[in-house]
N, C-alpha and C positions, 0 to 999 in steps of 0.2 A: 504494500500500500504506500502511496506517495506521502511525503511529509504534509502536503496541503490537505489531503484527505484525512490524515490522522488528526490534524488540527480541527477540521470541520467536525469529525466524529466526536472528538473530546468536548468541543463547544456544545454540540447537541446534547450529549449526556449531561453536561453541567447545567444546561438550561432545563432539562427535564428534572434533574435533582432539585433545583430551586423551585420549579413549578409544583412538583409533588410535595415538597416540603411545606409550601404555603397552603396546599389544599388537602393534606392528609387528614386533617381534623375538621369536624363540622363546626358550625358557628358557636356551639355551646361547649366546644373543647373535647367532646367525646370522640372516640375512634369511629370513623365512618367507612372503614374498609368493608369490602363486599363479604356477604355471608357465604359460607361454604355450602354448596348444594349437596343435598342428600341423594344417595343412589336410589333408583327406582326399585320398588319391591317387585319380586318375580310374580308373574300372574300364573294362571293355570298352565300356560305354556312357559316353561322355565327359560326359554331363549327369546321370549317376546320382548322387544324394546318399544320405544315410543315412535319408531319409524317403521311401519309395516310394509312399505313398498318403495321401490326405487324412485328417486326424484326424476321428474321429466326435465331433461336438459336439452335445449335447442341444439340440433346438429349431432346429437349423440343417440345411439341405439342401445338400449339396455340388453345385456347378455345373460348375466347370472348374478346370484347373491352368494357371498361366502357362507358356507354351511357352518353354523354354530351349534354346539351340543349342550354346553353349560353356561357360556357367557351370556350376560343379559345387557351389558352396558355399551355395546357397539354394534354397528352394521358395516359391512363393506359390500358395495354394489359395483359390479364390473360392467363396462360398456365396450362396444366394439372398438377396435383400434388401440386397446391397451389403456383406456381411461378408467380410473377407479374413483369412486366416491366413498369417503370415510365419514361415518356419522358416530358421534359420541353422545350418549344419553346425558342430557342436561349440560352438554359441553358444546364444542365447536364442530363445524363441518369442513371437510377438506376435499378438494378435487385434485387427484394426481394426474397430471398431463404427461403423456409419454414423451420421451426425448424427441425433440424437433417437432412435437405436436403443437397445434394451435389451441389457444385458450378459447373455449366456446363464447360466443357473443351472448349478451344479456344474462350472464351468470349472476345470481343474487349476490349482493354486496357482502352478506354474512358468510359466504363460502370462500375459504382461503385456498388459493391455488399453490400447489407444489409441483415442481418440475422434476421429472425423473431423469437420471437417477438421483435420489435424495442422499446427499453425502455431507460430510463435515458436521454431523449432528452433535449438539451439546446435550448430553444425557444427564438431566438432573433428577429424573425418576429412577433412583438407583436400584429399585427392585427389579427393573427391567433389564439391567445389564446381563444377568444370567440368561435371559431369554435370547438376547442378541448373540451371546457367545454360543449358546446351545445350537443355534441354527447356522452358525458360521457367519454372522452378520456384523461382526465387530469392525470390519473394514469401513462400514458406513458411519462409524462413530469417530469423532475427532477430539471431543472435549467431555469432561465429566465434572461433577460437583463434589467429588470426594478425592482426597489424597490417598496415597498408598496405605497408610495406617488406618484409613476409614473402611477399608474393604475386608470382608471376612472370608473371601476365597481368592485363589491365586491368579486367575486369568486377568482381571483388571489391574492387579498389582504389576504383573509382567508387562502389560501394555503401557502402563505409565513409566515403568523402568526403561523400556525400549524407546520411549518417545512417540510411539504410535498413538498414544492417548495423552492429552494434556489436562492438567487441572486448571479449570477456568473459573474458580470461585464457587462457593456454595450457592445453593438455589436462591437464597435471599440476598446475596451480594455477589452477583456474577461479575466477571471481568469483561465489561462491555467492549473495551478496546480489543481484547483477544478475540471475542466473538466476531468482530469485524475483520481483524487481521487474518483470521483463519477461514474467512469466507463461510461462516456458519449458515447453513441452509434451513435448519430447523432446530428449535429448542424443545426438547421433550421434558415436561415438568410433571411432578406429582401433584396431588391436590393440595399439598402444603403451600403451593404458590398462591392459593386463594387467600392466605393470611397476609401476603404481601403483594396485593394486586398492582401496586405501582411498578414493581419489578417486571411483571408480565407486560404491562403497557410500555415500559421503557424498551424492552427487547423488541416489541412489535414496532415501536417508533423508529428503530434502527433498520426496519425492513426485514426483520427475521421473524418468520411465522412461529407461533408458540402452540404446541399441542399438549393439552393437559390430560395425562393418563388417568383414567377412572377405574383401573383394575382393582383398586382397593375397595370399591363399592360392590365387588362380586362376593356374594355370600358362600359360593361353592368354591373350594380350592381348585377344582379343575377349571372352573370359569376364570379364575385369576390366571391360571397357566395358559388358557386358550387365547389369551391376548398375544401369544407368540404368533398366531395366525394373522392377527391384525398387523403386526410389525413385519411379518413375512411378506404380506401383500404390499406393504409400503416400500420395502427395500429390494424386492425381487427375489426373495428367498421362500416362495410359497411352498414348494415341495419339501424343502428341508424343515420348515416350520411344522407342517402337517405330520411329517414322519416322526419328529421328536414328540409332538403332542400325542400322537396315537400310541407311541411306546409307553409313555407315562400313564396314559388313560387305561391301557390294558392291565397294568399292575393293580390299579384301583378296582376296576370292574371285576377282577378275579375274586374279589372279596365280597361281592354283592350277595351271594347266597349264604354267607357266613352268619350264623345266629349270634346276636349281640350277647356279650358276656354279662351285661348289666353291672359291671364294675364301674365305680365312679372315679372321676379324675378332677383334681383341682389344678388348673393351669393359671399361673399368676406370677407377678413379681411385686416386690416391695419398693415403693417410691422413696425418695430421699426424705420426704416429710412423714414417713411411717405409715402410709396408706397401702392397703393391698389393692393392686391394680389387676382387674379381671377383664376378660373379653366378654362383650355382650353375647347373649345366647344365639343370635342369628349371624354371628361372625364366622369367617371361614375356618378359624382354628377349632372352635367347638364342632364344626362340621367334619373336620379331619378326624377328631376323636371319635365321633359317632360312626363315621365310615369305617374306622379301624376296629370297631367292636366294643366300645365302652360308652359311658354316659358322662357328659360334661356336667359337673355338679352345680355350676352357676347358670344353668340353662335359662332360668326364669328371672335372672337379675337384669333390671333395666331401670336406669335412673331418669329416663325421659329426656336426656340431653341429646340423643341422636348419635352420640359418639360411640365408637366401637370399643374403647377402653373405659372402664368404669371404676372410679375410686371407691373403696370401702374402708370403714374403720376396721381395725384388727378384731374388735369385738364382734362386729357383724360378719366379718370374714370367717371367724372361728365358729360362730353359730351354724353356718351353712356347711363349712368344709371339714369340721372336726372328725367326721366319720368317713371321709373320702378314702377310697382304697389306694389311690396313687396321688402323689404330689409331683407335678412337672413344673419346675421353676423356669420362668422365661428369661434365660440368660442372653437372648438376643437383645434385650433392653438393658438388663442389669448384669453386666459381666463380672461383678464383684463376687458373685456366689459360685465358688468352684469346689467347695467341700460342704459336708453336712454341717460342720461347725459354723461355716459362713452363713448358712441358712438359719441355723438356730440363733445366731447372734442378732438377727434382724428383729426378733420379738420373742420374749419368753413363752408366749402362748403357743407357738409352733411346736414346742416340745411335747405338748399334750395331744397332738393330732394322731389319729390312728395310723396314718401312713408312715409317720416318723417312728412310732413304736414298733411297726412291723418291717421297717427297713425298705419301704417303697418310695424313696425320694429320688427324683431324677432331674436332670437338666436338659433343656431343649437344645443347648449349644448356641453358638454365636451367629450361625448362618441362616437361621430360619426365615427372616424377613428378606434378606438379600437374595436368597436362593429360591426364587419363584419356580425355577425349573425342576426342583426336586419334590414337588408336591406328592407325586406317586410314591417315591421312595420314602418320604417322611411318613406317609400314611402306613406304609408297610412296617416302618420302625415302630409306630404306635401299636400296630396290630401284634407285632412280635412281643412288645412289652406286655400287652394284656393277655397273651395266650401261651407264651413259652415258659417252661419251668426254669430255664436258664437264659433269660433274655440278654443279659449283659454281654455275653460273648457273641451275640448275633446282631447287635445294633450298630448303625453307622452314624446316626445324627443325634442320638439321645444317649446321655451318659449318666451313670449312677453317682449320686452324691455320697461320698464316704467320709 
């Protein structure tokens, strides 16, 4: 990039910072940032979204719709000539125009145009890194929002070490100049960006489209993983994405005829202020536990906030979980718990729980949230935990707290 263009870009960013600094609060001084949209509830058809048919686009002929089996939060419609329309529930719409293809006339203003091939992506939705790697799509990525020590698996660390991937600032404080210098063609953000809407707008003001990933609104773990098909369609890795998804799905579907053990599981972590943080009953982690053959003991807990993680006092937590057959500590969030003593040091009441007394305390490991690609393997680990006489020797992603 020329020196002149760098100066122009820097001035544009500075102007936007000043602008948003003046308008970030409402007249009464309260935060006026946009509310985070909620995911749509699944209807009788679990793959039904709010867009039931392909949009009519002048000059394009509809060809087919991407088949979804569990995902409810997106659609992909294919048109003749390689055009693709991406719809995200309660989010944005995108039209992928094939290389050297023309943008259709009279396209609605709220549809963002992407030109194939989509390259130099800034990936701030870190849970999707594993999906890109699993389908061999890491070459489409150029920047990420985590440094080496922020990753819990090896592939992105190696990409950063080799210089194939660059750290471009965390999602809430991206390096705007780097996005421009590296010719970023798309920023993929998680729903956390809704808490800093000014950042999304800043990136878009620089002429970079922003795609907000809504996979976290999928209540089925296979639905979360099925987003690999969405990204496969986006970067031209359709077959690789489907093959990987089918492999993981087969592992889970092999358990469908298994009768539930009716054993109960307390999955949680303790926050720094001493609260027990549990997942809402309709979250994907309780679904994994149920699919693996047990019952999530906080199934009916809901504080009405709409959030997937719910804080509880230790007293309320103990009243529900004291007789749980298993404790699985969420070390993906709190990595300080590596031993049973670490867990017991969190609160004295934990010592009185049935799972502690019977030696059934486990840790989910650090990669659970970043490794969207191992949903099938993780469910198999849970299944082994609930059914094996000697699970410790057979587990890959769950470890015993000793």
